C-alpha positions in Angstrom: 118.3 101.1 80.4 117.4 101.9 76.9 113.5 102.5 76.1 113.5 99.3 73.7 114.8 97.2 76.7 112.3 98.4 79.4 109.6 97.9 76.9 110.7 94.4 76.4 110.9 93.7 80.1 107.4 94.9 80.8 106.1 92.6 77.8 108.0 89.6 78.9 106.7 89.8 82.6 103.1 90.4 81.4 103.4 87.3 79.1 104.3 85.0 82.2 108.0 84.7 81.9 109.0 83.9 85.6 111.2 86.2 87.7 113.0 86.2 91.1 110.3 87.7 93.6 111.9 89.6 96.3 109.8 90.5 99.6 111.5 92.1 102.2 110.9 94.5 105.2 112.1 97.9 104.7 112.9 101.0 107.1 113.0 104.7 106.4 114.0 107.1 109.2 111.2 108.5 111.3 111.1 111.5 114.0 111.9 109.3 116.9 112.4 105.6 115.2 112.1 103.9 111.9 109.1 103.9 109.6 108.4 100.4 108.5 107.1 98.8 105.3 107.1 96.1 102.8 109.2 95.9 99.5 107.7 93.6 97.0 109.9 93.4 93.8 110.2 91.3 90.9 114.1 91.0 91.5 114.9 92.6 88.2 117.2 95.7 88.2 115.7 99.0 87.1 112.0 98.5 87.0 109.8 101.2 88.4 109.0 101.3 92.1 105.6 102.5 93.3 105.1 103.7 97.2 101.8 103.0 98.4 100.4 105.7 100.9 97.5 104.7 103.0 94.3 106.5 103.9 92.9 107.8 106.6 92.5 106.6 110.3 94.5 103.4 111.6 95.2 101.8 108.3 98.1 99.4 108.0 100.3 98.5 105.1 98.0 96.3 103.7 94.9 98.6 103.8 93.3 96.7 107.0 92.7 98.4 110.0 90.2 98.1 113.2 86.4 97.4 113.4 86.4 94.9 110.8 88.2 96.9 108.0 89.7 94.1 105.9 89.8 94.8 102.2 93.5 94.3 101.9 93.5 96.4 99.0 97.2 97.7 98.9 98.2 94.1 99.4 96.3 93.2 96.1 97.7 96.2 94.4 101.1 95.1 95.4 100.5 91.7 94.2 98.9 93.0 90.9 101.8 95.4 90.2 104.2 92.6 90.9 102.6 90.6 88.3 103.2 93.2 85.6 107.0 93.5 86.5 106.4 96.8 88.9 108.1 97.0 92.5 106.2 98.3 95.3 106.7 99.6 99.0 103.8 99.7 101.0 104.0 101.4 104.5 102.7 101.6 108.0 102.0 105.3 108.8 104.0 107.0 111.7 103.1 105.6 115.3 101.2 102.8 114.1 101.8 99.0 113.7 105.2 98.3 112.4 106.0 102.2 112.6 105.2 102.5 116.3 108.3 103.8 117.5 108.4 106.5 114.9 106.5 108.9 117.1 105.4 108.4 120.8 101.5 109.4 119.8 100.1 108.3 116.4 97.4 111.0 116.7 99.9 114.1 117.4 100.2 114.3 113.4 99.5 116.7 110.9 99.1 116.4 107.2 102.6 117.8 106.6 104.1 115.3 108.8 102.9 112.6 106.6 104.1 114.5 103.5 107.7 114.5 105.3 107.3 110.6 106.0 106.9 110.5 101.9 110.1 112.5 101.5 111.8 109.9 103.9 110.4 107.1 102.3 111.4 108.2 98.5 115.1 108.7 99.8 115.3 105.5 101.2 113.7 103.6 98.2 116.2 105.2 95.7 119.1 104.3 98.0 117.8 100.8 98.2 116.7 100.1 94.7 118.8 102.5 92.6 116.1 103.9 90.9 116.3 107.6 90.0 112.8 108.6 91.0 109.8 107.0 92.9 106.2 106.7 91.7 103.9 107.6 94.8 100.4 106.3 94.8 98.0 107.7 97.3 94.6 106.3 98.3 92.0 108.4 99.5 93.5 110.6 102.1 96.8 109.5 100.9 96.2 110.9 97.8 96.1 114.3 99.4 99.3 113.6 101.5 100.7 112.5 98.1 99.8 115.9 96.6 101.2 117.6 99.3 104.5 115.9 99.2 105.2 116.3 95.7 105.2 119.9 96.0 108.5 119.6 98.0 110.0 116.4 96.7 112.0 116.4 93.8 112.5 112.6 93.1 108.9 111.6 92.6 108.4 110.4 89.2 104.7 111.2 89.1 101.5 110.8 91.2 98.6 108.0 91.0 95.7 109.3 92.8 93.2 106.7 93.7 89.7 107.7 95.3 91.0 111.4 96.0 88.8 114.0 96.8 89.2 116.9 94.5 87.5 119.6 96.8 88.8 120.7 100.3 87.8 118.3 103.0 85.2 120.4 104.8 83.1 120.3 101.7 83.5 116.4 101.7 82.7 115.7 105.0 79.7 118.1 104.9 78.5 116.0 101.9 79.2 112.7 103.5 77.5 113.7 106.7 74.5 114.9 104.9 74.2 112.2 102.5 73.1 109.8 105.6 69.7 110.5 106.7 70.7 108.7 110.2 72.9 111.9 110.8 69.7 114.3 110.8 69.9 114.7 114.7 73.6 115.5 114.7 73.9 117.3 111.5 73.8 121.0 113.1 76.5 120.2 115.7 78.6 118.7 113.0 78.3 121.6 110.7 79.3 123.9 113.6 82.4 121.8 114.7 83.6 122.1 110.8 83.0 125.7 110.9 85.2 126.0 114.1 87.8 124.0 113.0 88.1 125.5 109.5 88.6 128.8 111.2 91.6 127.3 113.4 89.6 127.0 116.4 89.4 123.9 118.6 86.5 122.6 120.0 85.8 121.3 123.4 84.8 118.0 124.1 81.5 119.1 125.8 80.3 120.2 122.7 80.7 117.5 120.5 77.9 114.9 120.6 79.0 111.6 121.6 77.9 110.2 118.0 80.7 112.6 116.6 83.4 111.7 118.6 85.1 109.2 116.3 85.4 112.1 113.7 85.9 115.1 116.1 87.6 114.1 119.2 90.2 116.7 120.5 93.0 114.2 119.8 92.4 114.3 116.0 91.3 118.2 115.8 95.0 119.2 115.2 95.3 116.9 112.1 91.9 117.9 110.7 92.7 121.5 111.0 95.7 120.7 109.0 93.7 119.1 106.3 91.0 121.5 106.0 93.2 124.2 104.8 94.6 122.2 101.4 92.8 122.3 98.4 93.7 119.2 96.3 92.5 120.8 92.9 94.9 123.7 93.3 98.1 121.4 94.3 97.4 119.3 91.1 97.2 122.3 89.3 100.6 123.5 90.0 102.3 119.8 89.5 104.0 119.2 86.1 104.9 115.7 86.3 102.6 112.8 85.0 99.4 112.1 87.0 96.8 109.3 86.8 93.5 109.7 88.7 91.4 106.5 89.4 87.9 106.9 90.6 85.3 104.1 91.2 81.7 105.2 90.1 80.2 102.8 93.1 82.3 105.0 95.7 80.1 106.1 98.5 82.5 108.6 99.9 84.3 110.3 96.9 82.3 110.9 93.8 83.2 111.3 89.9 82.8 115.0 90.2 86.0 114.9 92.4 88.0 113.1 89.9 86.7 115.3 87.0 87.7 118.4 89.3 91.3 117.0 89.6 91.4 116.6 85.8 90.2 119.8 85.2 92.9 121.5 87.5 95.5 119.4 85.3 94.4 119.0 81.9 97.6 116.5 81.5 96.4 114.2 83.8 95.0 110.7 83.0 91.6 110.0 84.2 90.0 106.4 84.6 86.4 106.0 86.0 86.0 102.3 86.8 82.2 101.3 86.7 82.2 98.7 89.3 84.6 99.9 91.9 84.0 101.2 95.3 85.8 103.5 97.5 88.6 100.6 98.4 88.6 99.8 94.9 86.7 96.5 95.4 84.3 95.2 92.4 80.9 95.9 93.5 77.9 95.1 91.3 75.0 96.4 92.9 73.7 99.9 94.1 72.7 98.1 97.2 74.7 100.4 100.0 74.9 97.3 102.3 76.5 94.9 99.8 79.0 97.9 99.0 80.3 98.4 102.8 80.3 94.5 103.1 83.1 94.6 100.3 85.2 96.6 103.1 85.6 93.3 105.2 86.4 91.2 102.6 89.9 90.4 101.9 89.1 87.8 99.3 87.1 90.0 97.1 89.1 91.1 94.2 89.7 94.7 92.9 87.8 95.9 90.4 88.7 94.8 86.7 90.9 97.1 85.0 92.6 99.0 88.0 95.8 97.1 88.4 96.0 97.2 84.6 95.4 100.8 84.0 97.9 101.5 86.7 100.5 99.3 85.2 100.1 100.6 81.8 100.4 104.2 83.2 103.7 103.8 85.0 105.4 101.7 81.9 104.2 104.3 79.2 105.4 107.2 81.7 108.7 105.4 82.9 109.7 104.7 79.1 108.9 108.1 78.0 111.1 109.7 80.9 114.2 107.8 80.0 
């Protein structure tokens, strides 16, 4: 499609011209069984496609999980992109939810495993839709997965990093643990566990305070060790395709300094700081921590203003520039 035709399509969709929406389950090859996701498309041929890579833990394709985590962030992102003429695929991680058959044990993974799944998804999406490349959007830990995948996957158009740490995980975890005064009694234990994992040494369950088991239980230590070796700023510095960095200023888990580290590592990247966005990109208009965390459990609360618009503008601008 010519550049002018692509621009015209984007303008037409944003002006409210109706199109034929397609919503379908989509599968990609996994290690032992299929990976599952949802394809949402305006139905037009030759529109950009964004692969949404979820964040840490048992987070499903919509951005929800156990223990009251129900922001539906990825569902809202997909719907917002659709309204601007951009297709998306949101996915369940290997071993979880629709992708349960992909591996026997969802916790027996490494960061490289998730990056391999991104490669599988990019290949599948290209075959299914006919696009020449796929945009990869990673949220939180998913941003790190996207960065690792981009080092070995040629058919990625560019990266969209949302709430993504700019420092190695060990530094981020130490800061998060120290920022909560309630962690004071277990802080020394947490620091010693991190020291051991960074050195490539597993930690016996008898040496882990029960309060720290959700974070450091033996079943996830292999994955943590694979993450602790990665420097996201170094990865983005070696990447030569378009990058958008989006960071909320109400984020309790990742700070604006992380986003600025990523931008500094890649001066060609585009940085967007969103004043009222928290870690799950929901609109938060108060500094109150409890209100911020409550937004994690409210699927009806909208995404912060400007997030979908800036992502869409970045994708369309970069797509037309690549044609």
